[in-house]
N, C-alpha and C positions, 0 to 999 in steps of 0.2 A: 193262167189264161185270161181271167177277168182283168188283172192289172195291165196285161199287155194290150187288151182291147181298150181299156180306159186311156192308156198312154197314147195309143195310135189315134184315138178319137180327139184327145186334147191337141195332139200335134197337127191333125188335119184342120181343126178349127183355128188353131193358131196361125197356120200357113195361109188359110183362106183369108183370115182377118188382115194379115200384113199385106198381102197382095191387093186386097180390097182397098186398104188405106192408100197404097201406092197409086192405084188407078184413080181414086177420087181426088187425091191431092194434086196429081199431075193434070187431071182434067180441070180442076179449079184453077190451077196455075196457068193453064193454057187460056182460059177465058177471063180471068180476073187479075191474078197477081203478076204473071209474066216475069218471074224471077228465075234466073238460071240456078241460083243457090238452092231455092226450094225444089226445083226440078231434080237436081242432083241428089239432095237428101231423100226425096221420095223414091228415086230410082234404087238407091242402095239400101233403103229401109228393110225390105224383106231379108236381104242377105245378112244384115246385122242380126236379125232375129235368128236366122239359121246358125250363125256363128255361136250365139248364146246357147241354143239348143244343143249344138255339137259339143260345146264345152261341158254342159251339164251331163250329157250322156257319157263323155269320156271320163270326167271326174268321178261320176258315180260308179262306172264300170271298174275303175281301178281302186275303188274303196276310199277315195279321198274326200273327206267331208270338211276339208279345210278351206283356205282362202280362194282357191280356184273355183270350187263349187259355189261359194258365197258370191263371188264376183259374177260368175256366169248366170247364176239364178237371178241376181239383181239386174243384170243386163236384160234377161228375158222378161222380168217383171216390169222394168221401165218401158220396154218395147210394147208390152201389153197395155200398160197404163196410157201411154201416148197414142196407141192405136185407137182405143175407145174415145179418148179426147178428140182426136182428129175426126173420127167418124161422126161423133155427135155435133161437131162444129160445122161440117160440110153442108148439111141442110140449111143451117142458118145463113151460111155464106151465100149459097145460091138463092135463098129466099130474099136476102138483101138486094141481090142483083135484079131479081125478078120484080120486086116492089119498086125499085128505082126506075126500071124501064117502064112499068105501068104508069108511075107518077109522071114521068117525062112525056108520055103519050097523051095523058089526060090533061096536063097543064096547058092552058091557052098561051099562045105565043105573046110575048111582051115586046112590042115594037120599039119602045123607048130604051130597051137595054139590048146590048149585044152579047149574046151568050158566049161564054168562054169554054170551049170544049175541053181544053187541057185541064182547067180548074175543075170542071165537072168530073172528069175521069179520076182526078186526084182524090176528090171527095168520095167517089164511089169506091176507089181502091181502099181507102182507110175504113170505110163502113164495112166493106166485105172482109177486111182483115181483122176487124174487131172480134168477131165470133171465135176464130181459132186462137187468137191471143188470149181471150178470156178463158176458153176451155183448157188450153195448154198451160196457162198460168195456174188455173185451179188444180190441174193434174200435178204440176210441180209442187204446189203447196201441200197437197195430200202426200206426195212422196217425201217431202222434207219433214212434215209433221210426224211421219212414222218413226223418225229417229229422235223425237222429242223426249223429254223426261217423263217419267211415270207420275201420274197425278195421285196424290194421297188425299183422300177426302172422307168426311164422316157422313154416314147415311143413317138417320134415325128410322127404326122400324117399330111400329106401334102395335101392341097386342092387348086385347081386352082382358085376357086371363093370365097375364104374365105374373109369375110368382114375385113377391116383393123383393126377395133377395137377388133376383136377376135384373132388377132395375139398373140401367146404365151398364149392363154387361157388354163388353167390347170384343167384337170378333174381327180379326184381320183376315180378309178374304184375298187369297192369292190364287190366280187361275191363269192357265195358258201362258206360261213363261216361254215355252218353246225354246229352251236353251239350245244353242247351236246354230240358230239362224241369225237373227238380228239382235238377240239378247243373249249375253254370255256371262260367265262367272264374274268378270270385272264389273259388268253392269249390275249384276245381282248384289255384289259386295257394296257398291255405292248405294243401292236402294236399301239394303239392310242397315247401312250406316244412318240413312235418313229416318228409317222406321224405328231405330233404337232410341230415338228421342221420346217416343211414346211408350205407353204400357198397355198391354192387351190381356184379356182374360183367356182368349183362345185364338189359335192360328189355324186356319183351315185352307187346304190346298185342293182345288177341285179339278185335277187332271191336267194332262199335256204339259208336264213339268219340264222334261228334257228330251229333245229329239236327238241330241248327241249324248248318248248314255254314259260316255266317259265323264261328263260333267255332273252326273246325278249325285254321286256320293258327296262331293264337295258342296253341292247346292243344298242338300239336306242338312249338312252340318252348319252351313251359314244360316239357314232358316231357323235352326234350333237355337241360335244365338239371340233370337228376338225375345224380348221380355214378355212372357206369357204365363199366366197363373196355372193354366192346365195344359201347357205344352202345345205341340203341333200335330195335326192329323192330315192324312192324305187319302184321296179317293182317285181311282183310275179314270183316265180319259181314253179316247180312241187312239191317240198317238202312242200311248204306252203299249197298246196291242200291235200297232204298226211296227214298233221297234222290237228289241229282244225282251219280250215280256218276262221270260224266266230270269234273265239277268236283273231286270228291274225289280222283280219281287224279292230276290235275294238281297239286293242292295238296300232296299227299303227296310227289309226285316232286320238288317244289321245296323240300321241307322237309329238315331234318337226320335225320329218321326214315325208315328204309328200309322200303318195302313188299315183302312176299313174297307173291306171288299165284301159286300153283301153281309155286313155284320154291324152290330151296334155296341155301344158301351155306355154305362151309366156314369155320370160325372156329378160329383157333389160340390156345389158352390155355396159356401156359408151353410144355411139350413135348407137350401133348395137343391133338389136333385133334378137333373134333366138328362135326356137320352140323346146321344149323338149317333147318327146313322150314316153309313157310307155305302154306296152301291156301285156296282161294276158298270162298265159302259157297253152298249150293244154293238159297238164297232161299226156296223154297217150304217150307210147314210141314206137319206131321202126315202125312208120307209116308215110305216106305222110302227113305232117302237113302244107304244103304250103297254102292250102285253109283256114285253121284256122288263120294262121299268116296274110294272105292277108286281111281277114275280120277284124281282130283286128286292123291292121294298118289303114285301111280305116275308121273304126269307131272312131279311136283316132285322126285322122287328124283334124287340125284346119284350115278350108278353108279361114279364114281371113288372114292368114300369109303364103300363098302358096309360096311366093318368098323368105321367110326367110331361113336362114341356119337351117337345121333340124338334131337333134340328137335323136336317138331311143334307148331306153332301152328294150332289149328282152333277156329273160333268154336263149332262144334257138338261137344259131348262124345261123341257117338256115333261119332266117329272111332276111339274105342277098339276098336270092333267089327272094324275092318279093319286096325288098325295092327300087330298081332302078326305078320301075314304079311309085313310089310315090315321087320321088325326094329326098329321104333320103340321107343326106350327110355322116353321121357317125352312125354306130351301135355298141353298147357295149353289149356283151353277155358273158355267162359263160356255166354252165351245164355240160360240157364235162370233166372238171378237166384236160384238155390237154391229156386225155387218161392215165395220170399218168406215162407214160413212153415216154421220148422224146430224140431226138438227134438234136443238133444244133438248139435249140429253135423251133423244129417242133415235133409234136406227131409221135411216131413210127407207130401209127395206122391210119395215115392220109388218106391213099388210100383205106382202107378196111372198115371204119366205116360209117354207114348210116347217122350219124349226120353231117358229113363233117365239115370243118372249125374248127378243134379241138383246135388249139392253135396258137395265134399270129395274124398277120395282113393278111387281105384278101381284095380283091376288085372285084366288078362286076359293069360295067358301071361307073356311077359317084359315086356309093355308096361304102364306105369303112367300114370294120368291124375289131374290135379287140376282139378276144375271150380270156378271162382270164383263166389261169389254176386253178384259185380259191385260196381262203385263206385257206380253210379247206377241209375236205374230210370225207367220212364215211368208206372208206377202206384204211387201213394204209400201203400204198405202193406208193412211188414216186421215180422214177429213171430217172435222167436227165430232170426232169420236176418239179422244185420246186414250192411250194406255192408262190403266188405273189399278190402284190397290185400295178398294173401298174398306172403310172401317165401319162395320155395322154396329149400331148402338141400340140395344133392346130397351124399349120404354113402354110403360103402361099407357093405354089409349086414354086420352083426356076425356073426361065426362062433359058432354055439352048439353 
C-alpha cells in the first residue's frame, strides 16, 4: 500500500511538472520566441513523458529488467531533467523581457538616432533565449557526465592516535554501484582492470551493490580479483533490502567477499590489530535513524578489542552522529551519491538535505567520515559530482 501511494504521488508530481513546463514554454513562446518548432515540442512534451512512464510500467509488470526498461527509465529521467531546466529558465526569460521594457521606457529619446525596431526585437529575442539555452545546456552536460568514467583518487585521512603499523594503510572504498541500471558487469570489469594497477590493504563495499541480482555473483568474483592484503568486505544498503534480500545473503555467503551485518571482525596488520565493523541499513528514508544506527553499532561492537583502531562500514553517512560515543575512528559511507550535483567537491544540497554529510570528509569528536559519491547511480545526472572510487590512506596527524 505504501509503495502504491508513493508511486501514485510520484506520477502525480511528474504529470503536473510536465504540463506546467508545456504551459510556461508555450506562454514564453507566444510572447518572446514565436517559433512553431518550440511550440510543437512543448505541445508533445507531456505525452513523451507518458510514453516513458507507460513503458516503465509495462516492462516492470512483465518482469523485464533489460533494455526496454533501461531505455524507458532513461526517457523518463531525461524528461524530468529538462523539465526542471525549463522551469528554472522561464523566470529568467520573463525577467529579461521585463527589464528590457523598463529600460526602454526609462531611456530618454535620442533625436539624432533613428531607432531600429527590428534590430531591437532581435537583440531582445537573443537575450531572452540565453537563459533556457544556458539551463538546458547545463542539464545536457549533467546527463552526459553521468556516463563518464569513474574517478580513482587518493584521500589522506589523518589520525592523532593511529598505530604506527597502520601508517599509509590503503582502503579502496566501493559504494553504490547499482549494477543493472547505468553500470553493469562490463563497466565493472573495465574498472577492475584500472584498479588492478594499484595495491590495497583492504577493499570495503558499503551497500547498494546490485539492483539486478543476477549480476551479483559475478560482481563479487570480479571484486575479489583486486589486489588486497586482507580481502574484501561488504555491508548492506537499502537497495539490498528492496531486492531479494534472502537471495543476496546466500549469494554473498558463497562468495569470497565477507558480509558484515551488525558484526565485527579483528584484523591483524603487521603488529597492529584493528577492528572492522559492518552494520545493517535501516531501509526507511527521511526519518530519524540515529536510534537504529546506535543499536546496530552497539550490537556489532567486539568488546574484546575496545582499544583497537576501529573502522565502520555504514551505508548511511549519518552513522557519524552516533559513532563518537563508541570510539569509532573512521566511517565509510555512501547512499547519497553526493546529491549528484556538486561544487568544489561538496554537494550543492549540503545544507538542505536531511541525510547530511553528503560527499567528502567530515569529523565529529574523534570520529572521521568519508562519504563516497558512489560508482553508479539509478538517475542519470551528475554535475560537478563525478562517480568515484576513493582510496583512503591512513596517516598520522602531523604535529604542528
